[in-house]
ROMIMAR-598806 format. One line per field, with one value per residue (C-alpha): residue number from 1; x negated, y, z; residue in three letters. Coordinates in steps of 0.02 Angstrom, whole numbers, plus 50000, padded with zeros to 5 digits. Layout:
<rs>
num <- NUM:...
u <- X:...
v <- Y:...
w <- Z:...
residuo <- ala:...
</rs>
This chain:
<rs>
num <- 1:2:3:4:5:6:7:8:9:10:11:12:13:14:15:16:17:18:19:20:21:22:23:24:25:26:27:28:29:30:31:32:33:34:35:36:37:38:39:40:41:42:43:44:45:46:47:48:49:50:51:52:53:54:55:56:57:58:59:60:61:62:63:64:65:66:67:68:69:70:71:72:73:74:75:76:77:78:79:80:81:82:83:84:85:86:87:88:89:90:91:92:93:94:95:96:97:98:99:100:101:102:103:104:105:106:107:108:109:110:111:112:113:114:115:116:117:118:119:120:121:122:123:124:125:126:127:128:129:130:131:132:133:134:135:136:137:138:139:140:141:142:143:144:145:146:147:148:149:150:151:152:153:154:155:156:157:158:159:160:161:162:163:164:165:166:167:168:169:170:171:172:173:174:175:176:177:178:179:180:181:182:183:184:185:186:187:188:189:190:191:192:193:194:195:196:197:198:199:200:201:202:203:204:205:206:207:208:209:210:211:212:213:214:215:216:217:218:219:220:221:222:223:224:225:226:227:228:229:230:231:232:233:234:235:236:237:238:239:240:241:242:243:244:245:246:247:248:249:250:251:252:253:254:255:256:257:258:259:260:261:262:263:264:265:266:267:268:269:270:271:272:273:274:275:276:277:278:279:280:281:282:283:284:285:286:287:288:289:290:291:292:293:294:295:296:297:298:299:300:301:302:303:304:305:306:307:308:309:310:311:312:313:314:315:316:317:318:319:320:321:322:323:324:325:326:327:328:329:330:331:332:333:334:335:336:337:338:339:340:341:342:343:344:345:346:347:348:349:350:351:352
u <- 55251:55348:55248:55080:55118:55172:55006:54909:55002:54967:54787:54765:54852:54741:54584:54648:54663:54492:54418:54502:54452:54272:54147:54038:53899:53770:53709:53802:53676:53668:53544:53491:53362:53268:53373:53393:53583:53545:53382:53497:53529:53347:53342:53491:53427:53257:53322:53433:53601:53648:53615:53704:53873:53847:53841:53998:54091:54000:53916:53739:53697:53531:53488:53360:53273:53271:53135:53227:53400:53480:53404:53493:53665:53638:53592:53761:53858:53777:53834:53667:53715:53890:53872:53753:53727:53763:53844:54029:53985:53871:54004:54117:54003:53910:54018:54190:54156:54074:54231:54174:54322:54225:54281:54194:54194:54091:54087:53930:53903:53897:53754:53732:53564:53482:53502:53418:53342:53163:53093:52915:52834:52935:53079:53245:53358:53447:53475:53287:53310:53393:53306:53184:53150:53229:53171:53298:53379:53494:53683:53646:53711:53559:53634:53803:53719:53629:53798:53879:53730:53729:53917:53888:53795:53903:53793:53817:53704:53682:53583:53443:53344:53362:53215:53262:53141:53170:53168:53021:52918:52996:52865:52712:52787:52829:52652:52575:52638:52782:52949:53004:53126:53169:53326:53316:53362:53279:53148:53081:53145:53077:52904:52894:52949:52809:52679:52718:52712:52894:53050:53228:53351:53507:53564:53714:53747:53842:53959:53999:54092:54054:53909:53959:53850:53936:53918:54016:54065:54142:54332:54364:54226:54297:54474:54409:54292:54363:54234:54105:54183:54200:54023:53942:54058:54032:53838:53838:53921:53823:53667:53742:53774:53600:53517:53636:53578:53505:53394:53213:53311:53389:53211:53128:53264:53251:53058:53072:53182:53050:52907:53007:53030:52847:52867:52848:52984:53006:53016:53156:53255:53251:53318:53455:53507:53541:53674:53836:53839:54006:53929:54091:54205:54361:54293:54242:54417:54499:54387:54425:54608:54606:54703:54534:54469:54559:54516:54330:54341:54443:54297:54170:54273:54277:54087:54080:54209:54107:53961:54053:53994:54165:54179:54244:54387:54467:54402:54534:54667:54569:54524:54600:54527:54630:54651:54752:54939:54951:54872:54785:54690:54694:54765:54862:54868:54670:54605:54420:54350:54448:54425:54491:54479:54546:54384:54319:54492:54464:54307:54374:54517:54388:54459:54301
v <- 42901:43070:43146:43076:43150:43316:43325:43289:43418:43558:43492:43523:43693:43745:43688:43772:43942:43916:43900:44047:44156:44097:44229:44236:44110:44191:44377:44488:44553:44727:44787:44957:45030:45183:45348:45507:45449:45285:45309:45330:45136:45106:45242:45183:45013:45049:45165:45031:45117:44969:44855:44960:44962:44776:44738:44832:44717:44560:44534:44534:44636:44632:44773:44744:44858:44786:44873:44847:44937:44828:44669:44721:44731:44572:44484:44559:44495:44321:44320:44342:44504:44549:44733:44838:45023:45062:45186:45179:45130:44990:44931:44923:44836:44715:44638:44677:44640:44477:44435:44488:44576:44730:44882:45043:45055:45220:45346:45442:45576:45613:45672:45848:45858:45700:45613:45699:45694:45748:45779:45782:45963:46117:46089:46083:46063:45889:45893:45869:45696:45629:45476:45475:45351:45366:45277:45226:45078:45017:45008:45097:45273:45339:45263:45355:45519:45508:45471:45632:45736:45692:45708:45887:45927:45827:45679:45491:45358:45286:45442:45395:45241:45173:45074:44980:44994:44943:45077:44995:45024:45173:45309:45202:45170:45361:45416:45296:45395:45291:45375:45542:45575:45482:45469:45431:45474:45531:45510:45453:45612:45726:45635:45653:45834:45877:45792:45900:45884:45883:45990:45946:45959:45894:45838:45773:45938:45966:45825:45844:45690:45567:45479:45416:45338:45200:45058:44918:44764:44608:44624:44448:44471:44632:44561:44421:44523:44704:44714:44731:44869:44956:44930:44991:45147:45196:45172:45263:45428:45420:45427:45561:45671:45651:45704:45850:45933:46097:46088:45985:45817:45839:45893:45738:45621:45691:45681:45497:45478:45575:45460:45303:45384:45406:45599:45760:45825:45978:45873:45760:45905:45979:45804:45810:45971:45880:45776:45835:45726:45691:45723:45705:45550:45665:45742:45576:45502:45653:45645:45459:45473:45629:45644:45660:45489:45386:45523:45509:45312:45311:45408:45288:45149:45209:45208:45042:44982:45066:44977:44807:44795:44739:44611:44614:44718:44819:44768:44855:44735:44598:44692:44832:44967:45010:45170:45234:45246:45083:45174:45058:45086:44937:44770:44779:44595:44580:44722:44686:44865:44959:45132:45117:45266:45166:45139:45318:45387:45277:45365:45539:45492:45430:45268:45159
w <- 55790:55767:55902:55835:55664:55739:55834:55668:55580:55719:55724:55532:55548:55688:55585:55432:55528:55607:55446:55370:55523:55535:55510:55361:55371:55258:55252:55129:54997:54920:54787:54724:54603:54614:54569:54667:54703:54763:54862:55019:55022:55051:55188:55286:55283:55342:55482:55554:55512:55406:55546:55665:55559:55511:55703:55730:55620:55669:55497:55430:55272:55184:55070:54933:54801:54623:54517:54350:54357:54226:54296:54472:54379:54292:54464:54544:54391:54415:54600:54671:54764:54833:54791:54682:54640:54469:54350:54297:54114:54176:54289:54149:54007:54116:54262:54209:54029:54096:54183:54364:54454:54525:54638:54650:54834:54847:54718:54781:54647:54458:54354:54308:54237:54313:54138:53998:53825:53787:53623:53586:53542:53555:53446:53549:53395:53415:53216:53199:53263:53109:53055:53211:53340:53513:53659:53794:53887:53756:53801:53964:54012:53918:53759:53796:53834:53661:53581:53665:53623:53440:53437:53503:53341:53225:53215:53253:53326:53151:53104:53218:53259:53440:53511:53677:53816:54000:54134:54210:54058:53986:54047:53991:53822:53798:53858:53733:53596:53531:53497:53439:53591:53744:53840:54034:54207:54369:54431:54259:54173:54307:54287:54099:54102:54213:54114:53966:53783:53764:53787:53857:53722:53805:53984:54079:54153:53977:54023:54203:54287:54142:54225:54390:54520:54620:54737:54660:54753:54708:54727:54792:54919:54977:54987:55094:55194:55212:55362:55234:55148:55315:55359:55197:55181:55366:55339:55180:55258:55416:55291:55189:55338:55395:55225:55208:55371:55336:55489:55510:55542:55370:55283:55373:55312:55119:55144:55172:55016:54918:54989:54940:54761:54750:54729:54822:54944:54828:54674:54761:54819:54635:54581:54710:54635:54463:54544:54618:54774:54876:55047:55139:55096:55077:54918:54846:54880:54810:54645:54631:54641:54533:54366:54271:54318:54175:54055:54089:54095:53920:53845:53921:53861:53689:53670:53746:53610:53464:53525:53541:53726:53774:53637:53461:53426:53567:53720:53829:53767:53851:54012:54113:54220:54376:54475:54617:54614:54494:54348:54229:54074:53949:54002:54156:54183:54176:54283:54310:54355:54507:54568:54742:54866:55012:55111:55070:55127:55291:55313:55288:55416:55540:55538:55503
residuo <- met:phe:ile:arg:leu:leu:ser:cys:leu:leu:leu:ala:leu:leu:leu:ser:gln:ser:ala:ser:ala:ala:pro:gln:asn:arg:pro:phe:lys:val:cys:trp:ser:ile:tyr:ala:gly:trp:met:leu:trp:gly:tyr:ile:ala:glu:glu:gly:ile:ile:asp:lys:trp:ala:lys:lys:tyr:gly:ile:glu:ile:gln:val:arg:gln:val:pro:asp:tyr:val:ala:ser:ile:glu:gln:tyr:thr:ala:gly:gln:tyr:asp:ala:cys:ala:met:thr:asn:met:asp:ala:leu:thr:ile:pro:ala:ala:gly:gly:val:asp:ser:thr:ala:leu:ile:val:gly:asp:phe:ser:ser:gly:ala:asp:gly:ile:leu:ile:arg:gly:asn:asn:lys:asn:leu:thr:ser:leu:lys:gly:lys:thr:ile:leu:leu:val:glu:asn:ser:val:ser:his:tyr:leu:leu:ala:arg:ala:leu:glu:ser:val:gly:met:lys:leu:ser:asp:val:lys:val:glu:asn:val:ser:asp:ala:asn:leu:ala:glu:val:trp:arg:ser:gly:arg:gly:asp:ala:val:val:thr:trp:asn:pro:ile:leu:ser:glu:leu:arg:arg:ser:gly:gly:ser:val:gln:ala:phe:ser:ser:his:arg:ile:pro:gly:glu:ile:leu:asp:leu:leu:val:ile:asn:ser:gln:thr:leu:ala:ala:his:pro:glu:leu:gly:arg:ala:leu:thr:gly:ala:trp:tyr:glu:gly:met:arg:leu:ile:ala:leu:pro:asn:glu:ala:gly:lys:ala:ala:arg:ala:lys:leu:ala:ala:ala:ala:asp:thr:thr:pro:glu:asp:phe:asp:ala:gln:leu:arg:thr:ile:arg:ser:phe:phe:val:pro:arg:ser:ala:ala:ser:phe:thr:arg:gly:glu:arg:met:pro:ile:leu:met:gln:arg:val:ala:ser:phe:ala:asn:asn:gln:lys:leu:leu:gly:glu:gly:asn:gly:leu:gln:arg:leu:gly:ile:gly:phe:ser:asp:asn:arg:val:leu:gly:asn:pro:ser:gln:val:leu:leu:arg:phe:asn:pro:ala:tyr:met:gln:leu:ala:ala:asp:gly:lys:leu
</rs>
């Protein structure tokens, strides 16, 4: 009887170990939307780089483009995707605020002119916007940029009228004549600037490092499947090396990104110059663990609190933002957004 019981216990233990070690039985899903800093995800998927790295770790990864940026984050938050390209502010105000524990796996770049404010006519004076209607994706980084711009001239968001328009429809609505100003990002910003009839009054170049472009991954998924983090990080930096090449191969790679963004290689190269890309993982890891990161996120969180995007009252009393060296902004017992340079550092050390 004892031997039979022992055999059953051993069998149960083996089955438990087999189940925990079993490979993922569904493909991992990653989504992105059109933006100069995220076009690379489509490129490395089409070129087979994602598949190469996924095969190395014995997994399957599907990369999908979602036309509407906010919708892509909402779908990630709902669990339809395991990872999603988004900004630092949106990572805080949508998945983290919604209770989804997320990790910034890759810090790809920061906007330095890729987000801007256009005013109809020839008047660049931001104070002229008082009482005027501003088109933008409400509660996105465009909203944050507008707040920072108005702050620079002693104004507040309450001094203007904000009209919410999805990024998929923003260019069309602006061209129809609605709105006195528009706040958006590339390639929409570049497209509207070329069409004329407006001037750029402010851009993210004035607030470097505050708008970060990330690949955000579900923290539980990453903890259970570190091979996914390794594969995505390895594929990303292989792609970054390709588009950074100063030769014909690099030029051809960037031309494919331009075609996917429905623009010319010259315009796409101009868009790339409006973001400060971390082409090498060591730079990205260093920036992520730097002293400025909590300061930048405090500024973003303050905006989110003012807009009640983290709930009523002080949202950082309910959730926390984690950084390297166990630094936490907000509630340390409920960290829901993590800036972890570990995988970028593995890439830097050649350990992927």
